[in-house]
N, C-alpha and C positions, 0 to 999 in steps of 0.2 A: 360561410367558411372563415375560420379564424386566420387572420394574417400572421405569418410565421414570426415576423419581427415583434408584433404585439404579444404573441404567445411567449416568445423568448423573454421579453421584458417582464411579463407576469411571472414567469418561472423564476427569473432572477429576484424579483421582489419576494416571492415565497421563500426562496433559499435564504435571503438576507434576514427575513423575519424569524427563521429558525436558528440563525447564527446568533448565539448569546454573547459573543465576544464584543469588545468595544469597537472592533472593526466592522462587525455586522451592524451595530447600532449606528456607526458613522455613515454607513451606506444608506440606511433607512432615512436618516435625517437629510442626507444629501438628496435622496430621491424626492423628498417633500419640497426641498428648495428648488430642484430642477423642474418640478411640476408646477411651480409658481405659487405654492402655498405661502412662501415668504419672499417678499420682494427685496431687491438689492437695497442695502442701507437699513432695512428694517431690523428690529431687535427680535431675537428668538425668545421663546418662552423661558422662564427661569429653569435653573437646574432641577429644582424639585418637580416642576410641572412636566419636564421632559422625562424624568425618572418615573413619574406616575403614568404618563402616556404610554411609555414603552415597557412598563413593568420591569424595570431594571434598577440596579443600585445607582446612587448618586456618583459613586466612584467611576462606574462605567460611563456615565454621562460626561464626567470631566475628561476622561481619556478619549472619548469619542470626539468631543469638541476640540481637543488639542490635535487629534488626527485630522480633523477638518481644517484646522488652522494651518497645519503643515502643508495641506493641499491647496491653500489659498481660497478656501470656500467661505470661511468665516473669519472674523476678526474679534479677538478677545480684548476688551478695553477694561483695564484694571479699575475696579470700583464702579463700573458702569454696567457691563453685561456683554452679551455675545451678539454680534451683528453680521448680517449677510454681507460678504465682501464685494466691493465693486469690481474686484479682479475675477470673480467667478465667470467662467466661460473663456477666460484668456488662455487657458491651457487645459488639456484633458485631465480628469480626475481618475487616477489609477488605483489608489489605496494600496500601492506596493510597499506596505509597511510590515514590520514583524507581526506575526499572528499569535505570538505567545502572550503572556500576561503583560499588562501595561505597567508603566513605571510607578504609578500610585499604588496599584495592587501589589506590586513587588515591595514597595516601601512598607505597606501595612504588614506584609508577611515578615519582613525584616524586623519590624517592631516586636512581633511575637517571638520569633526564633532567636534573634540576637539578645533579647532580654534574658532568656534562659542561658544563652551562651555566656553572657557577662556574669550571671550568678554562678555558673560552674567554674568560670575562670577565677572568681574570687576565692573559691575553695581549693583549686588545684594549682594556682599559679606559683611559679618559682621566682626567686630574686632576678634571674636573668630575663624572665618574662616582663617583670616590672621595668627593668632597664630599657628594654626595647619599646614597650608601650610609652614610657616617658619620653624616649628619644623622638618618637613620632609626634607626640603631643607638643614637644618643643619646636620641632620643624614646622608644624602647623602654625604655631604662634609667630615664628620668624617669617613665614611666607604668607602672612595674612593678606597682603595686597597683591599677591601673585596667584591668581585663581587656579591655574593648572598645577603649580607646585603645591599649593595648599590641598588641592584635591588628591594628589598622589600621596601626601602624608596622611590625609584623612583615611584613605583606603588602607594604608599600612597600619594605622592605629587599630582599625577594626579587624584586620587580619591577625595582628599580634594578639589581640584579645582572644580570638578564636583558637589560635595556636596554643595559648596558655591553658586551654581546657585539656590538652593532650589527646583530643579526639579528632582524627583526620577527617572523618565524615562531616563533622560540624564545620571544620575549616573549609572543606570543599563546598558545602552548602552556602556558607557566608560569601565565599568568593563568587560562586555562581549567581547568587541574588544580586550582589553588588554590580558585577559586570553585565548582567542581563539588563538592568535598568540603565546603566550609563552608556550602553551601546545603542540604545533605542533613540531614533530621531525625535520622538515625542519628548524624551527627557531634555534634549537640547532646547526644544521650544519652551518647555516649562522653565528652564533656567534663564532663558532670555527675559522672562517676565519677573522672576522672583529671586534669582541668585544674586545677592548683593554682598558688599563687604560687611554690612550689618548682620546678614544671615551667617556669614562665616564667624563673626565675633560671638554671636549667640551660640553657635555650635562649639566654639572653643570653650566657652564656659560649661556647656553640657559635658564635653569630653573630660574636663577637669574633675567634675563630680563623679563621672564614671571611673576615672583612674583612682580617685581617692577611695572609693568604695572597694575597688579590687585590691588596692594596697592594704586596706584595713581588714581584708578577708571578711567582708560583710556582703554575703550573697543577696540578701533582701534589698539592701541599698543599691547594689550594682544593678540588679534587675530593674528596680524602679527608675534609676537614673538613665539606663539605656532606653527603656520604654518611653520615658518622658522626652528624651532627645529625639527619637525617630518620630514620635507622634507630633512633636512640635514642627518638624520638617514637613510632614504631611500637611499639617495645618497651614503652613506658610505657602506651600505649593498649590493649595486648592482654594485660595481666598478670593480669586478674581471675580467670579461670577455668582457669588452668593446673593 
């Protein structure tokens, strides 16, 4: 006769295996650690190896690892890899995290959508739109060493570009993607690793290129500049465990 607790655990594993979200993947990796497949202090397989093992994208692996780090299960060491944390077992792992798209997935979507938004803004913008975009750009530069103030101006910069399209649906989409990522605890953990004054300075330069293209009414250049900007941010935020 099958023990009910064993049966329940098996059912839980089956359910996790069919969950293709990063949370489902995090649960599967945690189950391997809990089962003793990886000892405390040991290094987990590479991102590529985990992606191959679970037949998922490397983006899902990155977000699953950050979810595990938030729970204290693993430790990401920049430039070294992912290690099973000595804190594992110190508190229950609940995975009470947002079950929507992860922050990296959202950033990739922003790179596609906001590139087209910037292109449209370059053709539709009015002088008053330029004034507002430039004001946000100026505030970002002035608040370079104040992370929160710089973040607020950064968001405003992107919102003003979306408003310049004259399309409220696009504005709501950009706002939703921005706020979805920033309200995620995984985003906070990613920023702990990678958000630096150097990153803000690089973003400032990116934003200047975007503004110049919109001011010149050059949709191709605006699209390219926005895509390059957000792709660079994705690259910065996913460099730790390559």
